[in-house]
Backbone as CSV, one residue per row, in Angstrom:
resi,resn,N_x,N_y,N_z,CA_x,CA_y,CA_z,C_x,C_y,C_z
1,MET,-2.802,-5.771,14.291,-2.366,-6.782,15.259,-1.643,-7.916,14.546
2,GLU,-0.804,-8.193,15.625,0.859,-8.844,15.397,0.360,-10.349,14.846
3,GLN,1.183,-10.375,13.865,0.814,-12.305,13.096,2.065,-12.930,14.229
4,TRP,1.486,-14.307,14.203,2.188,-15.308,14.779,2.578,-16.218,13.777
5,PHE,3.346,-16.687,14.341,3.800,-18.178,13.175,4.313,-19.524,14.260
6,VAL,4.178,-20.386,13.110,4.404,-22.080,13.773,5.819,-22.538,12.917
7,TYR,6.879,-22.699,13.485,7.848,-22.906,12.567,8.396,-24.526,13.179
8,ILE,9.347,-24.724,11.675,9.852,-25.926,11.991,11.240,-25.527,11.705
9,ILE,12.121,-25.882,12.612,13.504,-25.819,12.707,14.247,-27.818,12.362
10,GLU,15.374,-27.551,11.782,15.928,-28.937,11.838,17.209,-28.863,12.360
11,CYS,17.489,-29.403,13.481,18.413,-29.852,14.350,20.124,-30.605,13.467
12,SER,20.694,-29.556,14.178,22.188,-30.729,13.715,22.266,-32.019,13.365
13,ASP,21.424,-32.543,14.229,21.101,-34.301,14.111,20.079,-35.146,13.601
14,SER,19.597,-34.044,12.776,18.164,-34.159,12.092,17.302,-34.560,12.555
15,THR,17.059,-34.107,13.745,15.496,-34.281,14.633,14.854,-32.824,13.976
16,PHE,14.120,-32.888,14.494,12.824,-31.480,13.893,12.273,-30.891,15.435
17,TYR,12.590,-29.302,15.375,11.818,-29.199,16.644,10.601,-27.888,16.221
18,ILE,9.155,-28.072,16.758,8.358,-27.444,16.189,8.206,-26.244,17.226
19,GLY,8.124,-25.043,16.445,7.887,-23.973,17.686,6.712,-23.048,17.560
20,THR,6.315,-21.730,18.301,5.619,-20.819,17.748,6.169,-19.561,17.824
21,THR,6.087,-18.418,17.349,7.123,-17.149,17.511,6.590,-15.783,17.268
22,ASN,6.573,-14.808,17.415,5.909,-13.469,16.758,7.464,-13.140,15.649
23,ASP,8.355,-13.458,15.916,9.410,-12.669,15.161,10.579,-14.255,14.808
24,VAL,9.924,-14.861,13.676,10.459,-16.063,13.552,12.375,-15.459,13.167
25,GLU,12.967,-15.188,12.547,14.392,-14.508,12.452,15.008,-14.339,13.939
26,LYS,14.253,-13.660,14.826,14.944,-13.634,16.074,14.769,-14.782,16.894
27,ARG,13.822,-15.441,16.820,13.853,-17.068,17.346,14.510,-17.899,17.289
28,ILE,15.041,-17.782,15.681,16.273,-18.855,15.290,17.225,-18.607,15.230
29,ALA,18.108,-17.221,15.605,18.774,-16.769,16.216,19.520,-17.046,17.083
30,LYS,18.192,-16.659,17.977,18.023,-17.714,19.645,18.909,-19.191,19.791
31,HIS,17.698,-19.607,18.889,18.238,-21.340,18.832,19.535,-21.487,18.964
32,ASN,19.991,-20.771,17.514,21.410,-20.901,17.042,22.186,-20.488,18.209
33,SER,22.157,-19.535,19.272,23.098,-18.877,20.113,23.200,-19.644,21.612
34,GLY,21.965,-21.037,21.290,22.080,-21.625,22.472,21.493,-21.108,23.546
35,LYS,20.637,-20.188,23.110,19.431,-19.269,24.718,18.413,-19.934,23.625
36,GLY,17.999,-20.811,23.014,16.604,-21.415,22.560,16.131,-22.004,23.601
37,ALA,15.068,-23.067,22.732,14.536,-23.973,23.907,15.339,-25.340,23.945
38,LYS,15.418,-25.399,25.165,16.329,-26.619,25.833,16.711,-27.500,25.097
39,TYR,15.445,-28.578,23.930,15.727,-29.138,23.291,16.807,-28.898,22.555
40,THR,16.891,-28.161,21.958,17.800,-27.550,20.671,18.982,-26.818,21.184
41,ARG,19.432,-27.143,22.345,20.905,-26.268,23.105,22.166,-27.223,22.528
42,GLY,21.915,-28.630,22.418,22.974,-29.075,22.293,23.097,-29.806,20.416
43,ARG,22.187,-29.336,19.939,21.820,-29.531,18.896,21.985,-28.608,17.834
44,THR,22.631,-27.939,17.761,22.903,-26.635,16.745,23.726,-26.973,15.851
45,PRO,24.179,-26.036,14.777,23.476,-25.264,13.990,21.684,-25.400,14.042
46,VAL,21.187,-25.025,13.817,19.662,-25.099,13.375,19.202,-24.615,12.241
47,LYS,18.161,-24.727,11.094,18.048,-24.425,10.263,16.537,-24.152,9.966
48,LEU,15.753,-23.673,8.969,14.443,-23.170,9.338,14.190,-24.013,8.339
49,LYS,12.912,-24.732,8.120,12.611,-25.592,7.282,11.211,-25.037,6.709
50,TYR,10.344,-24.463,7.676,9.083,-24.089,7.242,8.454,-23.349,8.428
51,THR,7.391,-22.666,7.792,6.704,-21.299,8.667,5.376,-21.558,7.953
52,GLN,4.298,-20.914,8.988,3.346,-21.081,8.283,2.749,-19.795,9.644
53,ALA,1.942,-18.381,9.006,1.720,-17.284,9.648,-0.258,-17.528,10.062
54,PHE,-0.211,-16.919,11.336,-1.684,-16.578,11.695,-1.638,-15.382,12.363
55,GLU,-3.413,-15.049,12.267,-3.892,-14.201,12.900,-3.426,-13.466,14.302
56,ASN,-3.069,-14.715,15.000,-3.399,-14.577,16.622,-2.343,-15.971,17.406
57,ARG,-1.709,-15.479,18.355,-0.957,-16.683,19.087,-1.971,-17.980,19.159
58,SER,-3.281,-17.592,19.810,-3.706,-19.332,20.104,-4.066,-20.192,18.652
59,GLU,-4.297,-19.384,17.389,-4.587,-20.767,16.451,-3.665,-20.747,16.471
60,ALA,-2.034,-20.171,16.146,-0.850,-20.610,16.053,-0.287,-21.962,16.862
61,CYS,-0.848,-21.625,18.134,-0.590,-22.685,19.357,-1.053,-24.184,18.889
62,LYS,-2.824,-24.137,18.389,-3.489,-25.064,18.052,-2.498,-25.637,17.134
63,HIS,-2.097,-24.861,15.889,-1.631,-25.614,14.883,0.027,-26.294,15.058
64,GLU,0.413,-25.637,15.971,1.822,-26.222,16.343,1.331,-27.509,16.928
65,TYR,0.530,-27.904,18.181,0.333,-28.864,18.733,-0.664,-30.229,17.520
66,LYS,-0.859,-29.325,16.447,-1.605,-30.363,15.529,-0.063,-31.406,14.675
67,LEU,0.656,-29.965,14.532,2.251,-30.865,13.542,3.049,-31.575,14.258
68,LYS,3.306,-31.365,16.288,3.609,-32.096,16.740,3.095,-33.968,16.806
69,ARG,2.306,-33.748,16.434,1.304,-35.009,16.189,1.668,-36.298,15.096
70,TYR,2.127,-35.084,13.615,2.329,-35.416,12.424,3.819,-36.582,12.873
71,SER,3.913,-37.507,11.954,5.317,-38.252,11.768,6.053,-37.639,10.933
72,ARG,7.376,-38.458,11.099,8.383,-37.263,10.769,8.002,-37.292,8.980
73,GLU,7.579,-37.866,8.143,7.386,-38.188,6.867,6.541,-37.289,6.814
74,GLU,5.232,-37.264,7.444,4.334,-35.946,7.364,4.778,-34.801,7.348
75,LYS,5.409,-34.254,8.256,6.333,-32.995,8.628,7.161,-32.382,7.222
76,ILE,8.259,-33.728,6.540,8.604,-33.573,5.861,8.655,-33.449,4.330
77,ALA,7.285,-33.674,4.211,6.161,-33.654,2.955,5.691,-31.629,3.182
78,LEU,5.423,-31.351,4.585,5.323,-29.947,4.170,6.356,-28.946,3.520
79,PHE,7.769,-29.293,4.110,8.498,-28.834,2.742,9.217,-29.038,1.880
80,SER,8.850,-30.394,1.340,9.365,-30.836,0.249,9.276,-30.514,-0.940
81,PRO,9.522,-30.063,-1.868,8.916,-29.914,-3.268,7.759,-31.233,-3.729
82,THR,6.984,-30.797,-4.158,6.007,-31.594,-4.553,6.533,-32.642,-6.073
83,PRO,6.539,-33.461,-6.294,7.193,-34.514,-7.093,6.338,-33.860,-8.536
84,SER,6.968,-33.586,-9.477,6.239,-33.337,-10.623,5.691,-35.004,-11.595
85,PRO,4.542,-35.076,-11.465,3.938,-36.338,-11.905,5.200,-36.569,-13.600
86,HIS,5.296,-38.000,-13.785,5.692,-38.567,-14.651,5.594,-38.863,-15.936
87,ARG,5.724,-38.070,-16.929,4.586,-38.085,-18.164,6.015,-39.008,-18.986
88,ARG,5.007,-39.893,-19.920,5.773,-40.456,-21.060,5.350,-39.604,-22.287
89,GLY,6.382,-39.754,-23.241,6.208,-38.825,-24.445,5.636,-39.382,-25.157
């Protein structure tokens, strides 16, 4: 069975685009060539920031919908390293 992925890319204007694909590398290349989503065409180059794998397209699309409702800060939290707790010695 084919795996599906939800991905977040950061566009050159620092906005985020969220999509679903079964081949992340190919899809990012398509975005960067100007043949991806209409939204990203004038915002290249794009950088991959986040991916998550799913067993089927339906589950990936459901997660994509969920992520699109996240605030910018919530999206950034998905791919930012978790800060370590500050400890005093």
